[in-house]
N, C-alpha and C positions, 0 to 999 in steps of 0.2 A: 666736132661732136654734134650730132643731130639733136634737135629739140622736139620733144613729144608733149602734146597737150591732151589730157584726159578729162572729159567731163564726168562729173560724179566720181571723181578720182580719189576720194579719201575714205570710202567705205565699200564693202562688198566686192563685187567683181571689179569695179573701178580701182579700188585700192590694190588688189592683186595685180592688175595690169600695170598700174603706176610703179609698183615695186619691181616687177619683172623687167619693165623697160629700163628702169634705173640700173638694175643689175646687169643689163645687156649693154650699158654704156651710153644711154641717152641722158640728156638733161631733161628733167621731167617737171611739168607744171600740172598740178592736180587742181581741178576746178570743183568747187562745192557751192551749195546755195544756202544751207541752213545751219547745221550744227557746228558752231565755232569751237566748242570744247573738243569734239571728236576730231575735227580737222587739224586743230593745233597740235593735239597729241600725235596724230598720224604724221604730221610734218616733222615734229621733233624726233620721233622714234626712227623715221626713215630718211631724214634729211632730204625731203622733197619739198620744193616750193609750192605753196598753196595760194590760190586766188579765189575770191568770193564774188560771184555775180549770178544773176538769173539768166539762164540760157533762153528763157521765154521772151526776153527783151532784146531786140536787135541792137539797139544803141549801146546797151550794157555789154553785149558781146564784142562789138567793135572796139569800145574803150578797153575792155578787159584783154582782148587779144593784143592790142597795142601795148598794154602794160607788160604782158608776158614777153613780147618780143623785145621791149626795151631792156628787160632784166636778163633774159636768157638767149635772145637771138631769134632769127626767123624760124617759124614753126614749120617743120618738115613732116611731122606725123600728127594726125588728129584722130583721137578715138572718141567717137560720139557714144558715150556709155550712159549718161544720165537719163533717168526716166522715173516717172511716178505712176501710181495707180490711184484711182478714185472709183473703186468697184461699186456696182449696183446693177440690179436688173434693169434692162432698158426702159421699161414702162415707168420705173421710179427714178431714173437718172435725170438729174437736173442739167440745165444748160451749163452751169458752172462746173460740174463734174466733167462733162464732155470737153468744154473749152480748156480747163486746166490741163488735162491729159494731152490733148492735141497740141496745146501751146508749148508744153515742155518736151514731150516725146518726139513730135514731128516738126513743129515750127522751130524748136530748139536746134534740131539737126541743120535746118536751113540757116538759122541765125549764126551758128558756129562755123559752118562750112563756107558759106558765101563770102565772108570777109577775107578768107584765106586764099581764094582762087587766084587773084591777081599776082600775089607773091609766089605761089606755087607754079603758076604758068610762066612767070618771068624767070624763075630759077630752073624750070624744066624738071622739077621733081616734087613729088608729094605722095604721101601714103595716108589713106583715110580708111578707118575701120568703123563701121556702123554696127552697133549692137541692137539687134532686133529681139525677137523671141519666137519660140516655136509656135506660140499662139497666133502670131502673125500669119502663119500658114494654115492653122487648123481652126481658129476661132476658140472661144471659151465662154461658158455661161457667166453672165454678170460682168463681162468685160468688153462690151461693144466698143467703148472708147479706146481702151488699151489695145485691143486687137486691131482696130482700124489704124491706130497710130503705128503699130509695129508692122503691119502689112504695107503701109505707106513708106516706111523706112526701107523695106525690101525693094519695092518698086523704084524708089528714088535712087537707091544704090546701084541698081542695074542700069538705069538711065545715065547716071553720072559716069559709071565705069565705061560705058560705050562712048560717051561724049568726050572724055578726057584721056583715054588710053594713049592716044597719039602724042599727048603732051607729057608723058611719063608720070602721070598722076594716076595711081592705082587706087581704086575704091573697092572695098570688099565689105560684105555684110555677114555677120554670124547670127545664128538664131538659137541661143541656148534654151534648154528646158528649165524647169524649176531647179534653182540652186539654193541650198540653205547657206546663208551667209551670216 
């Protein structure tokens, strides 16, 4: 049985992905960063393992991934779904708003993907799905930080897909529009 890890996996799109993968026969680990009550309820209702850490912190990701693999086995599938917004018109945007969004949305993708490479390469198998956004293609008023992070996800996904296709590690990126969750 393959193991799938989903960031932002206990709410919204991530919860739907977690549930669908479990129904499809995967062992699923859902990562969350904030709401313990919602995550615990999600885990109990769906019998999906949950883990809490900040994907914005590389060391937490390394330790968290190790915990998931100790409990469920090697991670075969990674869905980089977690993301945040800190919207504001650019001339009013603080460095903190910019940094928070880039650290979670874009650096978080690196922080989660990078520690898995050696294992995926050694096993000759890996599937990574990166969740971007339609605004990564189009831009959006008041979301310079968010759109930059989502465009970066698209570009990174393309580069990694080319770089690792020969190793049977497939990387894809989807760009949903607004979804009411």
